C-alpha positions in Angstrom: 0.3 0.1 0.3 1.1 3.2 -0.9 2.3 5.6 2.1 3.2 2.7 4.5 7.2 0.8 4.9 7.4 -2.5 4.0 8.4 -4.8 6.7 11.1 -7.1 6.0 10.7 -10.8 7.7 12.3 -12.7 9.8 13.4 -10.6 12.1 13.9 -10.1 15.8 11.9 -6.6 17.5 13.2 -5.9 20.8 10.6 -4.4 23.0 9.6 -3.3 26.5 7.4 -5.3 28.5 4.6 -4.0 30.6 6.9 -4.1 33.0 9.3 -1.4 31.5 12.2 -4.8 30.8 13.5 -5.3 27.8 12.6 -9.0 25.5 12.1 -9.8 22.3 10.2 -11.6 19.4 11.1 -13.6 16.5 8.9 -12.6 13.6 8.6 -15.3 10.3 9.2 -14.3 6.8 5.1 -14.4 6.7 5.4 -11.8 10.1 3.6 -14.0 12.6 5.4 -14.1 16.1 7.1 -17.1 16.7 8.8 -17.3 19.6 9.3 -14.6 22.4 12.5 -14.4 24.8 12.2 -14.3 28.5 12.8 -11.1 30.9 16.4 -9.5 30.4 18.0 -6.7 32.8 18.9 -4.6 30.0 19.1 -3.8 26.4 22.1 -5.3 26.1 22.1 -8.7 27.6 18.4 -8.6 25.3 20.7 -8.2 22.3 23.4 -11.2 23.8 20.3 -13.3 24.1 19.3 -12.7 20.0 23.2 -13.4 19.4 23.4 -16.3 21.4 20.4 -18.2 19.8 22.3 -18.1 16.6 25.7 -19.5 17.3 24.5 -21.8 20.2 21.6 -23.7 18.7 22.1 -23.4 14.8 21.8 -27.2 14.2 19.2 -28.0 17.8 18.1 -31.3 17.5 13.8 -31.1 17.7 12.9 -33.1 20.7 8.8 -34.1 20.9 7.6 -35.0 24.2 5.1 -37.3 24.2 2.2 -36.7 27.1 1.8 -39.1 29.7 
């Protein structure tokens, strides 16, 4: 639509929660939220959390737990 910015996905969005603490959410290529982080003490810790996901679990195994 004319006059609106085209957003690019996937992306991480850093925001302040209702308590004023930083968190991030990961949006898929279709714009849907697919993950939400824990609460961080400050913005720099939040950014480090984003970096940690990509560097520590790029080939993480998928484990499906069966309900009891």
